[in-house]
PDB file with SEQRES, HELIX, SHEET and CRYST1 records, atoms N, CA, C and O in Angstrom:
SEQRES   1 A   74  MET GLU SER ALA ILE GLU ARG ARG TRP GLY GLY ARG PRO          
SEQRES   2 A   74  ASP PRO ARG SER ASP ILE ALA GLU PHE ASP LEU ARG ALA          
SEQRES   3 A   74  ARG ARG SER VAL GLU ALA ALA ARG ILE SER ALA ASP LEU          
SEQRES   4 A   74  LYS THR GLU ASN PRO GLU ASP VAL TRP LEU ASP ASN ALA          
SEQRES   5 A   74  ALA GLY LEU SER TYR SER GLU VAL GLY GLU HIS GLU GLY          
SEQRES   6 A   74  ALA ILE VAL PHE PRO ALA THR GLN GLU                          
HELIX    1 AA1 GLU A    2  GLU A    6  1                                   5    
HELIX    2 AA2 ARG A   16  ARG A   25  1                                  10    
HELIX    3 AA3 SER A   29  GLU A   42  1                                  14    
HELIX    4 AA4 VAL A   47  GLU A   59  1                                  13    
HELIX    5 AA5 HIS A   63  ILE A   67  1                                   5    
HELIX    6 AA6 PRO A   70  THR A   72  5                                   3    
CRYST1    1.000    1.000    1.000  90.00  90.00  90.00 P 1           1          
ATOM      1  N   MET A   1     -76.722 167.245  -1.170  1.00  0.00           N  
ATOM      2  CA  MET A   1     -76.811 166.380  -0.017  1.00  0.00           C  
ATOM      3  C   MET A   1     -76.842 167.219   1.260  1.00  0.00           C  
ATOM      4  O   MET A   1     -77.659 166.983   2.150  1.00  0.00           O  
ATOM      5  N   GLU A   2     -75.949 168.194   1.339  1.00  0.00           N  
ATOM      6  CA  GLU A   2     -75.919 169.044   2.534  1.00  0.00           C  
ATOM      7  C   GLU A   2     -77.230 169.799   2.718  1.00  0.00           C  
ATOM      8  O   GLU A   2     -77.701 169.960   3.844  1.00  0.00           O  
ATOM      9  N   SER A   3     -77.822 170.262   1.618  1.00  0.00           N  
ATOM     10  CA  SER A   3     -79.101 170.954   1.689  1.00  0.00           C  
ATOM     11  C   SER A   3     -80.196 170.022   2.212  1.00  0.00           C  
ATOM     12  O   SER A   3     -81.030 170.437   3.017  1.00  0.00           O  
ATOM     13  N   ALA A   4     -80.197 168.798   1.770  1.00  0.00           N  
ATOM     14  CA  ALA A   4     -81.181 167.818   2.248  1.00  0.00           C  
ATOM     15  C   ALA A   4     -80.993 167.547   3.736  1.00  0.00           C  
ATOM     16  O   ALA A   4     -81.970 167.453   4.479  1.00  0.00           O  
ATOM     17  N   ILE A   5     -79.751 167.423   4.171  1.00  0.00           N  
ATOM     18  CA  ILE A   5     -79.470 167.175   5.592  1.00  0.00           C  
ATOM     19  C   ILE A   5     -79.933 168.363   6.423  1.00  0.00           C  
ATOM     20  O   ILE A   5     -80.511 168.181   7.495  1.00  0.00           O  
ATOM     21  N   GLU A   6     -79.684 169.585   5.938  1.00  0.00           N  
ATOM     22  CA  GLU A   6     -80.127 170.785   6.649  1.00  0.00           C  
ATOM     23  C   GLU A   6     -81.643 170.817   6.813  1.00  0.00           C  
ATOM     24  O   GLU A   6     -82.159 171.405   7.764  1.00  0.00           O  
ATOM     25  N   ARG A   7     -82.349 170.188   5.888  1.00  0.00           N  
ATOM     26  CA  ARG A   7     -83.811 170.141   5.941  1.00  0.00           C  
ATOM     27  C   ARG A   7     -84.308 168.903   6.684  1.00  0.00           C  
ATOM     28  O   ARG A   7     -85.468 168.510   6.565  1.00  0.00           O  
ATOM     29  N   ARG A   8     -83.397 168.298   7.457  1.00  0.00           N  
ATOM     30  CA  ARG A   8     -83.691 167.169   8.340  1.00  0.00           C  
ATOM     31  C   ARG A   8     -83.889 165.835   7.629  1.00  0.00           C  
ATOM     32  O   ARG A   8     -84.537 164.937   8.167  1.00  0.00           O  
ATOM     33  N   TRP A   9     -83.335 165.699   6.422  1.00  0.00           N  
ATOM     34  CA  TRP A   9     -83.362 164.400   5.765  1.00  0.00           C  
ATOM     35  C   TRP A   9     -82.404 163.499   6.529  1.00  0.00           C  
ATOM     36  O   TRP A   9     -81.304 163.920   6.888  1.00  0.00           O  
ATOM     37  N   GLY A  10     -82.806 162.297   6.772  1.00  0.00           N  
ATOM     38  CA  GLY A  10     -81.967 161.403   7.557  1.00  0.00           C  
ATOM     39  C   GLY A  10     -82.077 159.969   7.091  1.00  0.00           C  
ATOM     40  O   GLY A  10     -82.705 159.672   6.075  1.00  0.00           O  
ATOM     41  N   GLY A  11     -81.475 159.111   7.829  1.00  0.00           N  
ATOM     42  CA  GLY A  11     -81.496 157.698   7.515  1.00  0.00           C  
ATOM     43  C   GLY A  11     -80.401 156.988   8.271  1.00  0.00           C  
ATOM     44  O   GLY A  11     -79.737 157.561   9.134  1.00  0.00           O  
ATOM     45  N   ARG A  12     -80.227 155.719   7.925  1.00  0.00           N  
ATOM     46  CA  ARG A  12     -79.149 154.927   8.513  1.00  0.00           C  
ATOM     47  C   ARG A  12     -78.341 154.338   7.402  1.00  0.00           C  
ATOM     48  O   ARG A  12     -78.916 153.713   6.511  1.00  0.00           O  
ATOM     49  N   PRO A  13     -77.063 154.494   7.397  1.00  0.00           N  
ATOM     50  CA  PRO A  13     -76.320 155.294   8.362  1.00  0.00           C  
ATOM     51  C   PRO A  13     -76.585 156.783   8.141  1.00  0.00           C  
ATOM     52  O   PRO A  13     -77.290 157.180   7.214  1.00  0.00           O  
ATOM     53  N   ASP A  14     -76.013 157.568   8.996  1.00  0.00           N  
ATOM     54  CA  ASP A  14     -76.146 159.017   8.897  1.00  0.00           C  
ATOM     55  C   ASP A  14     -75.843 159.437   7.455  1.00  0.00           C  
ATOM     56  O   ASP A  14     -74.845 158.994   6.886  1.00  0.00           O  
ATOM     57  N   PRO A  15     -76.684 160.280   6.862  1.00  0.00           N  
ATOM     58  CA  PRO A  15     -76.478 160.662   5.464  1.00  0.00           C  
ATOM     59  C   PRO A  15     -75.161 161.376   5.188  1.00  0.00           C  
ATOM     60  O   PRO A  15     -74.745 161.471   4.033  1.00  0.00           O  
ATOM     61  N   ARG A  16     -74.498 161.882   6.228  1.00  0.00           N  
ATOM     62  CA  ARG A  16     -73.178 162.489   6.006  1.00  0.00           C  
ATOM     63  C   ARG A  16     -72.168 161.445   5.551  1.00  0.00           C  
ATOM     64  O   ARG A  16     -71.132 161.784   4.977  1.00  0.00           O  
ATOM     65  N   SER A  17     -72.473 160.161   5.810  1.00  0.00           N  
ATOM     66  CA  SER A  17     -71.565 159.118   5.322  1.00  0.00           C  
ATOM     67  C   SER A  17     -71.560 159.089   3.794  1.00  0.00           C  
ATOM     68  O   SER A  17     -70.574 158.677   3.183  1.00  0.00           O  
ATOM     69  N   ASP A  18     -72.661 159.524   3.176  1.00  0.00           N  
ATOM     70  CA  ASP A  18     -72.678 159.629   1.713  1.00  0.00           C  
ATOM     71  C   ASP A  18     -71.721 160.709   1.238  1.00  0.00           C  
ATOM     72  O   ASP A  18     -71.047 160.547   0.221  1.00  0.00           O  
ATOM     73  N   ILE A  19     -71.662 161.812   1.976  1.00  0.00           N  
ATOM     74  CA  ILE A  19     -70.727 162.879   1.618  1.00  0.00           C  
ATOM     75  C   ILE A  19     -69.294 162.361   1.728  1.00  0.00           C  
ATOM     76  O   ILE A  19     -68.455 162.654   0.876  1.00  0.00           O  
ATOM     77  N   ALA A  20     -69.019 161.592   2.777  1.00  0.00           N  
ATOM     78  CA  ALA A  20     -67.685 160.993   2.918  1.00  0.00           C  
ATOM     79  C   ALA A  20     -67.386 160.078   1.730  1.00  0.00           C  
ATOM     80  O   ALA A  20     -66.269 160.069   1.213  1.00  0.00           O  
ATOM     81  N   GLU A  21     -68.382 159.316   1.306  1.00  0.00           N  
ATOM     82  CA  GLU A  21     -68.183 158.439   0.147  1.00  0.00           C  
ATOM     83  C   GLU A  21     -67.892 159.257  -1.110  1.00  0.00           C  
ATOM     84  O   GLU A  21     -67.002 158.906  -1.885  1.00  0.00           O  
ATOM     85  N   PHE A  22     -68.631 160.338  -1.314  1.00  0.00           N  
ATOM     86  CA  PHE A  22     -68.396 161.186  -2.487  1.00  0.00           C  
ATOM     87  C   PHE A  22     -66.984 161.765  -2.449  1.00  0.00           C  
ATOM     88  O   PHE A  22     -66.308 161.839  -3.475  1.00  0.00           O  
ATOM     89  N   ASP A  23     -66.544 162.175  -1.255  1.00  0.00           N  
ATOM     90  CA  ASP A  23     -65.181 162.686  -1.119  1.00  0.00           C  
ATOM     91  C   ASP A  23     -64.156 161.606  -1.476  1.00  0.00           C  
ATOM     92  O   ASP A  23     -63.175 161.876  -2.169  1.00  0.00           O  
ATOM     93  N   LEU A  24     -64.392 160.397  -1.002  1.00  0.00           N  
ATOM     94  CA  LEU A  24     -63.463 159.306  -1.335  1.00  0.00           C  
ATOM     95  C   LEU A  24     -63.386 159.084  -2.841  1.00  0.00           C  
ATOM     96  O   LEU A  24     -62.301 158.955  -3.408  1.00  0.00           O  
ATOM     97  N   ARG A  25     -64.526 159.042  -3.464  1.00  0.00           N  
ATOM     98  CA  ARG A  25     -64.569 158.812  -4.913  1.00  0.00           C  
ATOM     99  C   ARG A  25     -63.878 159.934  -5.686  1.00  0.00           C  
ATOM    100  O   ARG A  25     -63.356 159.718  -6.779  1.00  0.00           O  
ATOM    101  N   ALA A  26     -63.883 161.136  -5.103  1.00  0.00           N  
ATOM    102  CA  ALA A  26     -63.209 162.278  -5.721  1.00  0.00           C  
ATOM    103  C   ALA A  26     -61.748 162.369  -5.290  1.00  0.00           C  
ATOM    104  O   ALA A  26     -61.063 163.347  -5.591  1.00  0.00           O  
ATOM    105  N   ARG A  27     -61.278 161.341  -4.582  1.00  0.00           N  
ATOM    106  CA  ARG A  27     -59.893 161.254  -4.087  1.00  0.00           C  
ATOM    107  C   ARG A  27     -59.564 162.342  -3.067  1.00  0.00           C  
ATOM    108  O   ARG A  27     -58.428 162.809  -2.983  1.00  0.00           O  
ATOM    109  N   ARG A  28     -60.572 162.734  -2.296  1.00  0.00           N  
ATOM    110  CA  ARG A  28     -60.361 163.659  -1.182  1.00  0.00           C  
ATOM    111  C   ARG A  28     -60.416 162.838   0.104  1.00  0.00           C  
ATOM    112  O   ARG A  28     -61.331 162.982   0.915  1.00  0.00           O  
ATOM    113  N   SER A  29     -59.417 161.976   0.269  1.00  0.00           N  
ATOM    114  CA  SER A  29     -59.439 161.020   1.377  1.00  0.00           C  
ATOM    115  C   SER A  29     -59.303 161.681   2.746  1.00  0.00           C  
ATOM    116  O   SER A  29     -59.827 161.154   3.728  1.00  0.00           O  
ATOM    117  N   VAL A  30     -58.620 162.808   2.840  1.00  0.00           N  
ATOM    118  CA  VAL A  30     -58.489 163.499   4.125  1.00  0.00           C  
ATOM    119  C   VAL A  30     -59.859 163.986   4.582  1.00  0.00           C  
ATOM    120  O   VAL A  30     -60.231 163.811   5.743  1.00  0.00           O  
ATOM    121  N   GLU A  31     -60.606 164.595   3.670  1.00  0.00           N  
ATOM    122  CA  GLU A  31     -61.945 165.077   4.006  1.00  0.00           C  
ATOM    123  C   GLU A  31     -62.855 163.911   4.386  1.00  0.00           C  
ATOM    124  O   GLU A  31     -63.610 163.994   5.355  1.00  0.00           O  
ATOM    125  N   ALA A  32     -62.778 162.823   3.614  1.00  0.00           N  
ATOM    126  CA  ALA A  32     -63.604 161.649   3.892  1.00  0.00           C  
ATOM    127  C   ALA A  32     -63.292 161.065   5.264  1.00  0.00           C  
ATOM    128  O   ALA A  32     -64.201 160.699   6.009  1.00  0.00           O  
ATOM    129  N   ALA A  33     -62.022 160.979   5.594  1.00  0.00           N  
ATOM    130  CA  ALA A  33     -61.621 160.435   6.894  1.00  0.00           C  
ATOM    131  C   ALA A  33     -62.094 161.334   8.031  1.00  0.00           C  
ATOM    132  O   ALA A  33     -62.499 160.839   9.083  1.00  0.00           O  
ATOM    133  N   ARG A  34     -62.048 162.639   7.830  1.00  0.00           N  
ATOM    134  CA  ARG A  34     -62.509 163.579   8.862  1.00  0.00           C  
ATOM    135  C   ARG A  34     -63.996 163.403   9.128  1.00  0.00           C  
ATOM    136  O   ARG A  34     -64.424 163.341  10.281  1.00  0.00           O  
ATOM    137  N   ILE A  35     -64.782 163.322   8.060  1.00  0.00           N  
ATOM    138  CA  ILE A  35     -66.226 163.131   8.228  1.00  0.00           C  
ATOM    139  C   ILE A  35     -66.500 161.789   8.904  1.00  0.00           C  
ATOM    140  O   ILE A  35     -67.316 161.707   9.822  1.00  0.00           O  
ATOM    141  N   SER A  36     -65.823 160.744   8.451  1.00  0.00           N  
ATOM    142  CA  SER A  36     -66.026 159.418   9.036  1.00  0.00           C  
ATOM    143  C   SER A  36     -65.657 159.401  10.514  1.00  0.00           C  
ATOM    144  O   SER A  36     -66.363 158.802  11.325  1.00  0.00           O  
ATOM    145  N   ALA A  37     -64.561 160.054  10.864  1.00  0.00           N  
ATOM    146  CA  ALA A  37     -64.134 160.104  12.263  1.00  0.00           C  
ATOM    147  C   ALA A  37     -65.143 160.870  13.109  1.00  0.00           C  
ATOM    148  O   ALA A  37     -65.461 160.455  14.224  1.00  0.00           O  
ATOM    149  N   ASP A  38     -65.642 161.977  12.589  1.00  0.00           N  
ATOM    150  CA  ASP A  38     -66.650 162.751  13.318  1.00  0.00           C  
ATOM    151  C   ASP A  38     -67.909 161.917  13.548  1.00  0.00           C  
ATOM    152  O   ASP A  38     -68.469 161.914  14.644  1.00  0.00           O  
ATOM    153  N   LEU A  39     -68.342 161.218  12.515  1.00  0.00           N  
ATOM    154  CA  LEU A  39     -69.545 160.390  12.644  1.00  0.00           C  
ATOM    155  C   LEU A  39     -69.338 159.270  13.655  1.00  0.00           C  
ATOM    156  O   LEU A  39     -70.225 158.977  14.458  1.00  0.00           O  
ATOM    157  N   LYS A  40     -68.169 158.648  13.613  1.00  0.00           N  
ATOM    158  CA  LYS A  40     -67.887 157.553  14.546  1.00  0.00           C  
ATOM    159  C   LYS A  40     -67.833 158.071  15.980  1.00  0.00           C  
ATOM    160  O   LYS A  40     -68.284 157.386  16.898  1.00  0.00           O  
ATOM    161  N   THR A  41     -67.291 159.264  16.182  1.00  0.00           N  
ATOM    162  CA  THR A  41     -67.252 159.858  17.515  1.00  0.00           C  
ATOM    163  C   THR A  41     -68.662 160.133  18.022  1.00  0.00           C  
ATOM    164  O   THR A  41     -68.966 159.896  19.191  1.00  0.00           O  
ATOM    165  N   GLU A  42     -69.515 160.630  17.144  1.00  0.00           N  
ATOM    166  CA  GLU A  42     -70.887 160.955  17.515  1.00  0.00           C  
ATOM    167  C   GLU A  42     -71.742 159.709  17.721  1.00  0.00           C  
ATOM    168  O   GLU A  42     -72.667 159.717  18.534  1.00  0.00           O  
ATOM    169  N   ASN A  43     -71.438 158.640  16.989  1.00  0.00           N  
ATOM    170  CA  ASN A  43     -72.265 157.424  16.988  1.00  0.00           C  
ATOM    171  C   ASN A  43     -71.387 156.185  17.091  1.00  0.00           C  
ATOM    172  O   ASN A  43     -71.341 155.392  16.150  1.00  0.00           O  
ATOM    173  N   PRO A  44     -70.689 155.996  18.207  1.00  0.00           N  
ATOM    174  CA  PRO A  44     -69.698 154.919  18.290  1.00  0.00           C  
ATOM    175  C   PRO A  44     -70.260 153.507  18.144  1.00  0.00           C  
ATOM    176  O   PRO A  44     -69.515 152.594  17.787  1.00  0.00           O  
ATOM    177  N   GLU A  45     -71.523 153.305  18.402  1.00  0.00           N  
ATOM    178  CA  GLU A  45     -72.111 151.962  18.325  1.00  0.00           C  
ATOM    179  C   GLU A  45     -72.829 151.685  17.009  1.00  0.00           C  
ATOM    180  O   GLU A  45     -73.390 150.603  16.835  1.00  0.00           O  
ATOM    181  N   ASP A  46     -72.824 152.638  16.077  1.00  0.00           N  
ATOM    182  CA  ASP A  46     -73.558 152.467  14.823  1.00  0.00           C  
ATOM    183  C   ASP A  46     -72.754 151.619  13.833  1.00  0.00           C  
ATOM    184  O   ASP A  46     -71.861 152.116  13.147  1.00  0.00           O  
ATOM    185  N   VAL A  47     -73.089 150.337  13.779  1.00  0.00           N  
ATOM    186  CA  VAL A  47     -72.366 149.427  12.892  1.00  0.00           C  
ATOM    187  C   VAL A  47     -72.608 149.754  11.427  1.00  0.00           C  
ATOM    188  O   VAL A  47     -71.817 149.362  10.569  1.00  0.00           O  
ATOM    189  N   TRP A  48     -73.685 150.462  11.128  1.00  0.00           N  
ATOM    190  CA  TRP A  48     -73.961 150.817   9.741  1.00  0.00           C  
ATOM    191  C   TRP A  48     -72.961 151.833   9.218  1.00  0.00           C  
ATOM    192  O   TRP A  48     -72.678 151.866   8.020  1.00  0.00           O  
ATOM    193  N   LEU A  49     -72.423 152.661  10.104  1.00  0.00           N  
ATOM    194  CA  LEU A  49     -71.350 153.566   9.687  1.00  0.00           C  
ATOM    195  C   LEU A  49     -70.108 152.779   9.307  1.00  0.00           C  
ATOM    196  O   LEU A  49     -69.456 153.082   8.308  1.00  0.00           O  
ATOM    197  N   ASP A  50     -69.778 151.758  10.111  1.00  0.00           N  
ATOM    198  CA  ASP A  50     -68.635 150.902   9.793  1.00  0.00           C  
ATOM    199  C   ASP A  50     -68.842 150.218   8.445  1.00  0.00           C  
ATOM    200  O   ASP A  50     -67.930 150.155   7.621  1.00  0.00           O  
ATOM    201  N   ASN A  51     -70.040 149.715   8.236  1.00  0.00           N  
ATOM    202  CA  ASN A  51     -70.355 149.023   6.997  1.00  0.00           C  
ATOM    203  C   ASN A  51     -70.222 149.969   5.803  1.00  0.00           C  
ATOM    204  O   ASN A  51     -69.595 149.625   4.801  1.00  0.00           O  
ATOM    205  N   ALA A  52     -70.814 151.161   5.911  1.00  0.00           N  
ATOM    206  CA  ALA A  52     -70.751 152.127   4.813  1.00  0.00           C  
ATOM    207  C   ALA A  52     -69.320 152.541   4.512  1.00  0.00           C  
ATOM    208  O   ALA A  52     -68.918 152.613   3.351  1.00  0.00           O  
ATOM    209  N   ALA A  53     -68.550 152.814   5.562  1.00  0.00           N  
ATOM    210  CA  ALA A  53     -67.156 153.217   5.359  1.00  0.00           C  
ATOM    211  C   ALA A  53     -66.352 152.079   4.733  1.00  0.00           C  
ATOM    212  O   ALA A  53     -65.569 152.304   3.810  1.00  0.00           O  
ATOM    213  N   GLY A  54     -66.543 150.874   5.228  1.00  0.00           N  
ATOM    214  CA  GLY A  54     -65.818 149.728   4.679  1.00  0.00           C  
ATOM    215  C   GLY A  54     -66.103 149.520   3.205  1.00  0.00           C  
ATOM    216  O   GLY A  54     -65.186 149.302   2.414  1.00  0.00           O  
ATOM    217  N   LEU A  55     -67.363 149.586   2.837  1.00  0.00           N  
ATOM    218  CA  LEU A  55     -67.729 149.425   1.427  1.00  0.00           C  
ATOM    219  C   LEU A  55     -67.156 150.552   0.577  1.00  0.00           C  
ATOM    220  O   LEU A  55     -66.643 150.316  -0.517  1.00  0.00           O  
ATOM    221  N   SER A  56     -67.244 151.772   1.083  1.00  0.00           N  
ATOM    222  CA  SER A  56     -66.738 152.915   0.322  1.00  0.00           C  
ATOM    223  C   SER A  56     -65.240 152.823   0.090  1.00  0.00           C  
ATOM    224  O   SER A  56     -64.770 153.026  -1.030  1.00  0.00           O  
ATOM    225  N   TYR A  57     -64.488 152.519   1.141  1.00  0.00           N  
ATOM    226  CA  TYR A  57     -63.036 152.397   0.993  1.00  0.00           C  
ATOM    227  C   TYR A  57     -62.669 151.241   0.072  1.00  0.00           C  
ATOM    228  O   TYR A  57     -61.744 151.358  -0.732  1.00  0.00           O  
ATOM    229  N   SER A  58     -63.375 150.145   0.181  1.00  0.00           N  
ATOM    230  CA  SER A  58     -63.109 148.992  -0.673  1.00  0.00           C  
ATOM    231  C   SER A  58     -63.370 149.324  -2.142  1.00  0.00           C  
ATOM    232  O   SER A  58     -62.599 148.938  -3.021  1.00  0.00           O  
ATOM    233  N   GLU A  59     -64.460 150.043  -2.397  1.00  0.00           N  
ATOM    234  CA  GLU A  59     -64.826 150.379  -3.775  1.00  0.00           C  
ATOM    235  C   GLU A  59     -63.800 151.261  -4.473  1.00  0.00           C  
ATOM    236  O   GLU A  59     -63.688 151.227  -5.698  1.00  0.00           O  
ATOM    237  N   VAL A  60     -63.054 152.046  -3.714  1.00  0.00           N  
ATOM    238  CA  VAL A  60     -62.031 152.900  -4.340  1.00  0.00           C  
ATOM    239  C   VAL A  60     -60.643 152.278  -4.260  1.00  0.00           C  
ATOM    240  O   VAL A  60     -59.647 152.908  -4.616  1.00  0.00           O  
ATOM    241  N   GLY A  61     -60.587 151.029  -3.786  1.00  0.00           N  
ATOM    242  CA  GLY A  61     -59.318 150.322  -3.750  1.00  0.00           C  
ATOM    243  C   GLY A  61     -58.459 150.614  -2.544  1.00  0.00           C  
ATOM    244  O   GLY A  61     -57.296 150.214  -2.514  1.00  0.00           O  
ATOM    245  N   GLU A  62     -58.990 151.297  -1.551  1.00  0.00           N  
ATOM    246  CA  GLU A  62     -58.244 151.573  -0.319  1.00  0.00           C  
ATOM    247  C   GLU A  62     -58.610 150.496   0.700  1.00  0.00           C  
ATOM    248  O   GLU A  62     -59.369 150.732   1.640  1.00  0.00           O  
ATOM    249  N   HIS A  63     -58.052 149.321   0.485  1.00  0.00           N  
ATOM    250  CA  HIS A  63     -58.454 148.151   1.259  1.00  0.00           C  
ATOM    251  C   HIS A  63     -58.080 148.247   2.735  1.00  0.00           C  
ATOM    252  O   HIS A  63     -58.789 147.701   3.580  1.00  0.00           O  
ATOM    253  N   GLU A  64     -56.997 148.919   3.058  1.00  0.00           N  
ATOM    254  CA  GLU A  64     -56.641 149.101   4.472  1.00  0.00           C  
ATOM    255  C   GLU A  64     -57.727 149.910   5.173  1.00  0.00           C  
ATOM    256  O   GLU A  64     -58.117 149.585   6.295  1.00  0.00           O  
ATOM    257  N   GLY A  65     -58.214 150.956   4.524  1.00  0.00           N  
ATOM    258  CA  GLY A  65     -59.291 151.756   5.087  1.00  0.00           C  
ATOM    259  C   GLY A  65     -60.578 150.978   5.225  1.00  0.00           C  
ATOM    260  O   GLY A  65     -61.384 151.256   6.114  1.00  0.00           O  
ATOM    261  N   ALA A  66     -60.780 150.001   4.350  1.00  0.00           N  
ATOM    262  CA  ALA A  66     -61.986 149.179   4.418  1.00  0.00           C  
ATOM    263  C   ALA A  66     -61.947 148.247   5.612  1.00  0.00           C  
ATOM    264  O   ALA A  66     -62.989 147.899   6.168  1.00  0.00           O  
ATOM    265  N   ILE A  67     -60.744 147.838   6.010  1.00  0.00           N  
ATOM    266  CA  ILE A  67     -60.605 146.899   7.117  1.00  0.00           C  
ATOM    267  C   ILE A  67     -60.536 147.627   8.447  1.00  0.00           C  
ATOM    268  O   ILE A  67     -61.164 147.212   9.421  1.00  0.00           O  
ATOM    269  N   VAL A  68     -59.773 148.714   8.490  1.00  0.00           N  
ATOM    270  CA  VAL A  68     -59.580 149.492   9.716  1.00  0.00           C  
ATOM    271  C   VAL A  68     -60.345 150.788   9.537  1.00  0.00           C  
ATOM    272  O   VAL A  68     -59.990 151.617   8.700  1.00  0.00           O  
ATOM    273  N   PHE A  69     -61.400 150.964  10.329  1.00  0.00           N  
ATOM    274  CA  PHE A  69     -62.220 152.160  10.193  1.00  0.00           C  
ATOM    275  C   PHE A  69     -61.331 153.389  10.283  1.00  0.00           C  
ATOM    276  O   PHE A  69     -60.463 153.454  11.153  1.00  0.00           O  
ATOM    277  N   PRO A  70     -61.530 154.376   9.392  1.00  0.00           N  
ATOM    278  CA  PRO A  70     -60.641 155.534   9.341  1.00  0.00           C  
ATOM    279  C   PRO A  70     -60.456 156.258  10.676  1.00  0.00           C  
ATOM    280  O   PRO A  70     -59.387 156.816  10.923  1.00  0.00           O  
ATOM    281  N   ALA A  71     -61.454 156.262  11.525  1.00  0.00           N  
ATOM    282  CA  ALA A  71     -61.332 156.971  12.804  1.00  0.00           C  
ATOM    283  C   ALA A  71     -60.281 156.346  13.699  1.00  0.00           C  
ATOM    284  O   ALA A  71     -59.796 156.995  14.626  1.00  0.00           O  
ATOM    285  N   THR A  72     -59.922 155.103  13.441  1.00  0.00           N  
ATOM    286  CA  THR A  72     -58.948 154.441  14.297  1.00  0.00           C  
ATOM    287  C   THR A  72     -57.551 154.476  13.714  1.00  0.00           C  
ATOM    288  O   THR A  72     -56.602 154.032  14.361  1.00  0.00           O  
ATOM    289  N   GLN A  73     -57.403 154.993  12.504  1.00  0.00           N  
ATOM    290  CA  GLN A  73     -56.084 155.038  11.883  1.00  0.00           C  
ATOM    291  C   GLN A  73     -55.317 156.237  12.411  1.00  0.00           C  
ATOM    292  O   GLN A  73     -55.900 157.280  12.707  1.00  0.00           O  
ATOM    293  N   GLU A  74     -54.023 156.081  12.524  1.00  0.00           N  
ATOM    294  CA  GLU A  74     -53.154 157.183  12.969  1.00  0.00           C  
ATOM    295  C   GLU A  74     -52.497 157.789  11.763  1.00  0.00           C  
ATOM    296  O   GLU A  74     -51.720 158.735  11.894  1.00  0.00           O  
TER     297      GLU A  74                                                      
END                                                                             
């Protein structure tokens, strides 16, 4: 995925959100939250990032993360 992004592969939401999802599925929630927070900072109005993060957190059973975007959690 990172190699594809380096070669300018893109989409909506930002393809790095897929990396965050992979991290979540691998139970690397700190890494996933960091990527999600960075993306939200870079693209605060992108509702597709919210949607992707919500679905990803819900799919792994982290329902609080699905409701409250990780960038806003303390």
